[in-house]
N, C-alpha and C positions, 0 to 999 in steps of 0.2 A: 903818843905817838912811836908807832912800832918803829925798833934798833933794826934788827935779823931782817926784817921784813917793810923797813922803810920806803921803799919801789914797791907800787902794785905791779904783779906779772902779769901780764898782755897776751902771754906768748903762750906759755902751757897749754894741754887741754887735756879735759876728763876723757877717762880711758872707756868709761861707759856711752860716751857720745860718737866713739867709732862702730863704723856699719860692721867688722868683722871681729868686733868685741866678742871674749870667750860666749855663749849661749848662758850657760848655765849657773856664771859670774853675774851676768844681768840678770838673772833670774833672781839670784840669791838675792843682788841689791835691790832688787823694786822689794822683796821680802822684807828685806830688814828696815826700809824706809822707817819704815812707821815705828821701828825701836829709836831709830836715831833722830826722827822730829818731833816723840812723843819725849825725851829727852832734854834738848836741846832748844827746839822751835818754838817751844814759847805758845804754841796756838790756841792752847786751853786760857792763859793768860790775854789774849789776844782777842776771843771771841767774847772772853765777860768784859774786856774791858771796852772794845772798841767794835765791835760786833752787836752782842746780845741788847747794851740799851739805846739801840737803834732797830729790832725790832719790832714788828706791829703784832698786835694780837690781836685772833679772831682777820684778821686780812692774809693774802700771800704775801712770803718774802724770796727774794730772788737775789743769787750770787753767780758768779763767774768766776771761773780756778782760773789761772794759766797758765798752763804744762803744768798738768797733776801730776807725773809720773808714775808711783807707783798707788794712787788714788786716796793712799790714806786717810790726804786733811782734810777731803770733801766727806768722807764714809764719816772722819770724828765730825766735822760739824754738825752735820745733819743730825749725829746721835744724842749732841749737848743739845741741840734746838728744838728737838721731839721730846726732848725729857725736862725740858722747857716750859713745854708749852707753847711753842711756835709750829706756823707752816713755812720752813725754807727748802725751798726747790734750786738745787746747785747745776749750773750745766759748767763743765768742767773740761777743757780742750787741750789738747795735745797734737803735735804734726807727729809724732813721732809713731809708729807704726808697730814698732814694740811693745810701747805702753799700752797702746789700745786692745792686743793680745795680752797683757799682763790683768787689768782689769775687765778682760770680759768672762773670767777665771774667778772672780771671784761671785761672796754673797753679798749683795752693796744693795739699796733699797732702793724702792722706784724714783721715788723723789730726785733720783741723780740721774744724770746723762752725761755721757764722756761720751764725746767726739773726736774724730781725728781730721784736725785743722788747727791752725792759727789763727789769734787773732787779728789778724789781717783779714780775715776771711768772713767774720760778726762785721753786720752793717748797721750800724748805731739809728740810723731814720727805722726799721725794722727790728728792733731789738734793743732794749733796755734791761738793763740789772739792778738793782738797788748797791750792793755793794760789787767791787771785782779786786781780787785779791792774785797774788801767786808767792809763791817760798820757793828759795835759793832760785831765782831768776835773773834778777839784775846783774849779779858778776858776768855773767856770760855774755854779756849785749856788751856794740860797739857803741859809744855813744849817742850815735845819729840813730840806732837800732831803740835804744833805750828811751831816748825822746820820742820819737814813734810812737810806742808802748805806753808810756806817759799819756799823748795826747791820745790815742785810743782809747785807750781806760776811764779815760774822763767822760770819751764824748759817750760812750757806752754805759756810764755810769749814775746813778741819780743819787747817790746817800754818800759812798764814801772809797779810796781807794784805796789800798792795804798791799803795801810790800813788804815783804820779809824777806831778811837776808842777814848775811852772813857779814861779821866786825872785821877787817884783818887785825892780828895779833900778836906779838912772838908769843903768849901766854898759849893761847887760843889754838896754833899750831903745838908749841909742848906736850899741852896735855891730851888733846885729839889725838895726838902720834903717841902717845902713852897708851893714854886707857883704850882706846876701842882696836886698838890690834886684837887684845884677846877676846872681846865679845865678836867683832863681825870679822869672821871668817869666810873666806874663800868666796869674798865677792869685791867689788871696787870701793867699797864706803870708804875704806881708812885713807887709799891711794888717792879717790877723788875730790874726799873729802880735805886732804891736804892742798890738794890745787887749788880746788876752792877756795879755801881759809887765803893762800898768795895770792890767788885772782879778785876778792873781795875789795873793799874801798873799806877807808876810819868815815867814820861820820862827818868831817870837814871837809874831802874830797865829795864824799855826793855829795850834800847841799850844795858846793859849790860849781856842780852842772849839770843841777835837775831847776827845772823852770819855776818862776816865783809861784807862792803860796805852794811848794810842797815844803813840808815838813817832814829833817832827816831825826830820829832821835834814836841813842843808843841803847839797848833792853838787853838784860843780863840775860842767859852768859853769850857774852859775845857776839852779840846781836846789832841790826841797824831797820828800824823799820819807819818802812817813806814811805807816808799817809797825806793824801788828796782829799778833804772835806768839802763838799757841796752847800751854798749857802743853803 
């Protein structure tokens, strides 16, 4: 249990969420998401342990990514799936037009579709995905918003929902504060990352507020994995 960060911060906001934030620093932040996610977000492990075992050979597989940010995670997932011989199509949504403008300049495979919209704009009666995922979304949401997105994600998915987020920890805050500053320059990565850690949950806190049948597990380093598996 954190001591310095014993109480979750629900008031602070990340600078990149401000519409008048520095555009150059925002671009650098999007560019640097790939590195920070590759180092600490554990999507390679999640793909190998949670997604790949449920992918179907010789059949289409589909995945929805909520809040794609810099687009690095759907790009990585399609690359890994292709290398493993799977046909995985990804729809990635984000309501922020700045994210859409950023990924429009990227070279990404044709089996990824980036859309400027929120999950509430998708209709489960018309669209279904094998997997629904998100990265660093939970700590942004109020409890009611979280419940709504979990309900929508469950309705849109047929196999699994996987939400990957930070776990609040004094050590996480200390280590990220020390090691990110010399690496992630001229961006919001360090400042917003520290804010995100303060806003994130502990395993016990998150498990207490999610619906039944949703599982919360700790993941190294300082991660929480919230999952729902359809029967």
